[in-house]
C-alpha positions as a printed NumPy array, in Angstrom:
array([[101.966,  27.482, 109.556],
       [ 98.488,  26.083, 109.124],
       [ 95.578,  28.261, 110.153],
       [ 93.045,  25.574, 111.009],
       [ 94.734,  24.151, 114.112],
       [ 93.741,  25.979, 117.282],
       [ 94.438,  23.582, 120.096],
       [ 95.102,  24.539, 123.692],
       [ 98.589,  23.047, 123.402],
       [ 99.445,  25.258, 120.452],
       [ 98.193,  28.357, 122.226],
       [100.294,  27.413, 125.226],
       [103.389,  26.931, 123.069],
       [102.855,  30.294, 121.346],
       [102.418,  32.204, 124.584],
       [105.399,  30.511, 126.191],
       [107.668,  31.053, 123.206],
       [106.85 ,  34.739, 122.984],
       [107.259,  35.248, 126.71 ],
       [110.644,  33.551, 126.712],
       [111.828,  35.367, 123.598],
       [111.165,  38.724, 125.287],
       [113.461,  38.015, 128.249],
       [116.671,  38.236, 126.25 ],
       [118.813,  35.575, 127.975],
       [120.579,  32.891, 125.938],
       [118.854,  30.05 , 127.78 ],
       [115.438,  31.608, 127.395],
       [116.017,  32.21 , 123.687],
       [117.075,  28.601, 123.252],
       [113.945,  27.421, 125.039],
       [111.794,  29.73 , 122.913],
       [113.27 ,  28.323, 119.732],
       [112.715,  24.779, 120.969],
       [109.087,  25.581, 121.687],
       [108.667,  27.049, 118.211],
       [110.251,  23.917, 116.751],
       [107.771,  21.775, 118.674],
       [104.954,  23.935, 117.279],
       [106.325,  23.471, 113.781],
       [106.382,  19.71 , 114.239],
       [102.96 ,  19.527, 115.875],
       [101.299,  21.446, 113.066],
       [103.122,  19.465, 110.387],
       [101.941,  16.188, 111.923],
       [ 98.38 ,  17.331, 112.517],
       [ 95.856,  14.891, 111.129],
       [ 92.762,  15.78 , 109.131],
       [ 91.5  ,  12.216, 109.305],
       [ 93.712,  11.033, 106.492],
       [ 96.996,  10.758, 108.379],
       [ 99.944,  13.158, 108.83 ],
       [100.21 ,  15.996, 106.366],
       [103.26 ,  16.747, 104.207],
       [105.586,  19.566, 105.211],
       [106.545,  22.139, 102.597],
       [109.349,  24.684, 102.583],
       [109.768,  27.61 , 100.204],
       [113.498,  28.364, 100.145],
       [114.382,  31.689,  98.544],
       [117.149,  34.174,  97.848],
       [117.535,  37.499,  96.028],
       [120.231,  39.646,  94.437],
       [119.986,  43.425,  94.172],
       [120.871,  46.521,  92.214],
       [121.167,  49.978,  93.766],
       [118.909,  52.898,  92.898],
       [121.817,  55.323,  92.865],
       [119.811,  58.161,  91.321],
       [117.234,  58.122,  94.125],
       [119.99 ,  57.834,  96.718],
       [121.857,  60.78 ,  95.235],
       [118.673,  62.833,  95.44 ],
       [118.249,  61.833,  99.066],
       [121.85 ,  62.833,  99.88 ],
       [121.405,  66.189,  98.164],
       [118.225,  66.889, 100.106],
       [119.612,  65.812, 103.483],
       [123.141,  67.138, 103.062],
       [125.6  ,  66.267, 105.801],
       [122.926,  64.4  , 107.747],
       [122.361,  61.85 , 104.971],
       [123.266,  58.187, 105.42 ],
       [126.269,  57.642, 103.154],
       [125.784,  53.9  , 102.567],
       [123.06 ,  52.757, 100.152],
       [120.779,  50.935, 102.56 ],
       [117.879,  48.595, 101.862],
       [115.166,  51.136, 100.885],
       [117.283,  51.862,  97.79 ],
       [117.927,  48.195,  96.965],
       [116.012,  46.948,  93.931],
       [115.462,  43.255,  93.246],
       [117.671,  42.228,  90.313],
       [117.145,  38.482,  90.634],
       [115.053,  36.098,  92.672],
       [115.176,  32.336,  93.068],
       [113.029,  29.969,  95.093],
       [112.543,  26.242,  95.447],
       [109.614,  24.324,  96.928],
       [110.548,  21.213,  98.901],
       [107.85 ,  18.784, 100.053],
       [108.453,  16.209, 102.773],
       [105.833,  13.486, 102.587],
       [105.006,  11.326, 105.629],
       [107.018,   8.093, 105.696],
       [109.251,   9.282, 102.801],
       [112.952,   9.774, 103.472],
       [113.685,  11.971, 100.438],
       [112.015,  15.339,  99.748],
       [110.174,  16.066,  96.526],
       [111.364,  19.161,  94.677],
       [108.024,  20.507,  93.497],
       [109.249,  23.59 ,  91.666],
       [112.314,  25.742,  91.029],
       [112.021,  29.321,  89.787],
       [114.904,  31.671,  88.991],
       [114.329,  35.091,  87.411],
       [116.483,  38.125,  86.648],
       [115.917,  41.618,  85.298],
       [116.528,  40.654,  81.693],
       [113.213,  38.781,  81.796],
       [111.289,  40.278,  84.729],
       [111.429,  43.534,  86.679],
       [111.328,  43.887,  90.446],
       [107.532,  43.945,  90.622],
       [107.186,  40.87 ,  88.431],
       [109.689,  38.88 ,  90.478],
       [107.962,  39.814,  93.724],
       [104.516,  39.065,  92.287],
       [105.607,  35.61 ,  91.112],
       [107.023,  34.819,  94.543],
       [103.935,  36.154,  96.322],
       [101.756,  33.934,  94.149],
       [103.808,  30.896,  95.16 ],
       [103.585,  31.811,  98.838],
       [ 99.821,  32.383,  98.609],
       [ 99.392,  28.999,  96.934],
       [101.314,  27.347,  99.763],
       [100.189,  29.514, 102.661],
       [101.128,  26.853, 105.227],
       [104.733,  26.624, 103.971],
       [107.297,  28.753, 105.808],
       [109.535,  31.046, 103.779],
       [113.121,  29.92 , 104.415],
       [115.996,  32.383, 103.941],
       [119.521,  33.05 , 105.071],
       [119.531,  36.388, 106.953],
       [116.299,  37.354, 105.244],
       [115.115,  39.25 , 108.311],
       [118.092,  41.614, 108.012],
       [117.074,  42.98 , 104.599],
       [115.193,  40.723, 102.182],
       [111.869,  40.668, 104.03 ],
       [111.939,  44.454, 104.42 ],
       [112.631,  44.883, 100.694],
       [109.738,  42.582,  99.789],
       [107.397,  44.597, 101.99 ],
       [108.647,  47.816, 100.395],
       [108.021,  46.386,  96.917],
       [104.507,  45.322,  97.88 ],
       [103.558,  48.749,  99.231],
       [105.171,  50.607,  96.341],
       [103.792,  48.372,  93.595],
       [100.331,  47.804,  95.062],
       [100.812,  44.087,  95.731],
       [ 99.077,  42.148,  98.488],
       [101.521,  40.603, 100.929],
       [101.304,  36.811, 101.307],
       [100.692,  35.347, 104.79 ],
       [104.372,  34.574, 105.336],
       [105.307,  38.274, 105.243],
       [102.625,  39.706, 107.522],
       [104.097,  38.91 , 110.936],
       [106.771,  41.429, 111.976],
       [108.283,  39.072, 114.547],
       [111.705,  37.992, 113.188],
       [111.081,  34.586, 114.761],
       [107.672,  34.237, 113.109],
       [106.587,  30.624, 112.686],
       [105.707,  31.505, 109.066],
       [109.336,  32.196, 108.226],
       [112.639,  30.548, 109.03 ],
       [115.75 ,  32.716, 108.988],
       [118.445,  30.063, 109.15 ],
       [121.159,  32.584, 109.962],
       [119.351,  33.449, 113.197],
       [118.406,  29.856, 113.892],
       [121.896,  28.368, 113.613],
       [123.511,  31.265, 115.497],
       [121.078,  31.821, 118.37 ],
       [122.776,  34.528, 120.425],
       [126.177,  34.083, 118.763],
       [127.31 ,  36.541, 116.099],
       [125.5  ,  36.035, 112.817],
       [127.757,  34.411, 110.186],
       [127.739,  35.144, 106.466],
       [126.394,  32.365, 104.256],
       [129.765,  31.547, 102.595],
       [131.394,  31.62 , 106.029],
       [128.999,  29.072, 107.5  ],
       [129.011,  26.989, 104.318],
       [132.814,  26.791, 104.262],
       [132.889,  25.784, 107.907],
       [130.355,  23.001, 107.352],
       [131.624,  21.745, 103.991],
       [128.756,  22.892, 101.754],
       [129.358,  24.314,  98.24 ],
       [128.549,  28.009,  98.031],
       [128.568,  31.093,  95.778],
       [130.289,  30.74 ,  92.402],
       [131.412,  34.394,  92.723],
       [132.476,  36.255,  95.89 ],
       [129.513,  37.98 ,  97.49 ],
       [130.907,  41.492,  96.964],
       [131.266,  40.943,  93.206],
       [127.613,  40.199,  92.469],
       [126.832,  43.923,  92.345],
       [129.293,  44.281,  89.495],
       [127.644,  41.377,  87.665],
       [124.261,  43.09 ,  88.033],
       [125.527,  46.468,  86.837],
       [127.268,  44.906,  83.853],
       [124.107,  42.964,  82.948],
       [125.741,  39.537,  83.164],
       [122.395,  37.973,  83.928],
       [123.376,  34.327,  83.502],
       [125.97 ,  34.712,  86.247],
       [123.544,  36.693,  88.402],
       [120.956,  33.911,  88.098],
       [123.621,  31.325,  88.885],
       [124.681,  33.243,  91.993],
       [121.1  ,  33.61 ,  93.204],
       [120.205,  29.962,  92.607],
       [123.464,  28.823,  94.231],
       [122.429,  30.585,  97.434],
       [119.094,  28.764,  97.366],
       [120.849,  25.401,  96.994],
       [123.289,  26.125,  99.808],
       [120.446,  27.31 , 102.029],
       [118.445,  24.176, 101.228],
       [121.276,  21.957, 102.49 ],
       [121.59 ,  23.952, 105.698],
       [117.801,  23.811, 106.135],
       [117.739,  20.018, 105.775],
       [120.496,  19.597, 108.332],
       [119.021,  22.103, 110.777],
       [115.466,  20.775, 110.686],
       [116.611,  17.149, 110.845],
       [118.839,  17.843, 113.85 ],
       [115.832,  19.381, 115.627],
       [113.643,  16.377, 114.847],
       [111.277,  18.45 , 112.703],
       [111.84 ,  16.429, 109.54 ],
       [113.264,  12.977, 108.885],
       [115.144,  12.311, 105.67 ],
       [118.06 ,  10.351, 104.269],
       [120.726,  13.078, 104.116],
       [122.725,  11.878, 101.13 ],
       [119.803,  10.73 ,  98.984],
       [118.067,  14.01 ,  99.724],
       [121.089,  15.946,  98.466],
       [121.134,  13.813,  95.32 ],
       [117.418,  14.466,  94.726],
       [117.927,  18.225,  95.053],
       [120.967,  18.109,  92.76 ],
       [119.044,  16.145,  90.137],
       [116.171,  18.631,  90.191],
       [118.625,  21.532,  90.042],
       [120.341,  20.066,  86.976],
       [117.011,  19.745,  85.183],
       [115.843,  23.224,  86.147],
       [119.161,  24.989,  85.433],
       [121.09 ,  22.815,  82.961],
       [123.447,  25.688,  82.053],
       [124.304,  26.544,  85.651],
       [128.059,  26.345,  86.127],
       [127.607,  26.103,  89.889],
       [125.228,  23.161,  89.634],
       [127.255,  21.242,  87.068],
       [130.749,  21.908,  88.419],
       [130.229,  22.196,  92.168],
       [126.891,  21.197,  93.659],
       [126.016,  18.075,  91.656],
       [129.506,  16.492,  91.902],
       [129.533,  17.203,  95.636],
       [126.066,  15.656,  96.126],
       [127.037,  12.578,  94.095],
       [130.221,  12.16 ,  96.114],
       [128.26 ,  12.39 ,  99.365],
       [125.839,   9.728,  98.159],
       [128.639,   7.439,  96.975],
       [130.498,   7.787, 100.281],
       [127.35 ,   6.905, 102.229],
       [127.2  ,   3.54 , 100.444],
       [130.731,   2.586, 101.419],
       [131.52 ,   0.492, 104.485],
       [134.633,   0.484, 106.577],
       [137.25 ,   3.222, 106.661],
       [137.176,   5.618, 103.712],
       [140.579,   7.039, 102.766],
       [140.73 ,  10.25 , 100.774],
       [143.644,  11.765,  98.863],
       [145.246,  14.735, 100.547]])
């Protein structure tokens, strides 16, 4: 993620990871991901003479509308050969949300540096992308963390940049889906298993997720219910942040107190989005309960 570290060890890790990733076997992919994780850690801990550097993450999510008019024109032009589903080139950003987490050396709780959530009632697609790109440029050494972003979101952002005349930030330049400048948690947690949906993985691991079913968000966008659209988008960022903490901690890339970290994120979320139903009714109570349970000793009995 940093550009000023060019050691022989890093070059060796990069070459090895790419070579292993190209072989296609499950074991080789696992080894490649481990090597990338070691790279991540080595760069994060690199010293500039003042001790280890902090690690930042930019965790983001987007919701979309469909450009049905353009798609109808495409179908008319192509006739029977046209793709019937409205695929990503016709997806327009309706909302975007991102959060910057900073992990300082020796600290066991991340600092929430900023939270941004925008929707089309206050910013159009270009504006949302430009704001995000500015954040990524400012923190060029911070990976962009998404859930399944490589499947659509990153492609949409590149399309917006080319169409709107925006300069892509460093995190979006590498086409490799396992780029060290991005972290697609869906791919990372699944490896060679089938990719799960975010609410599927969240339900299985006990993390609050999506105030509205995923398939209904399109209706919220088309009806202009922007408060609920923002809430949905920000909820995905919060869920992804929890999965990111757990994933990176389990790989030894970061060290943090799990429950206090959740409480810190919940507190920042409440301040940034005080009217968010998801934050107030689901995420914050869950984070507080996790923190309270961590302070208990002995057997904890819960009501059925």
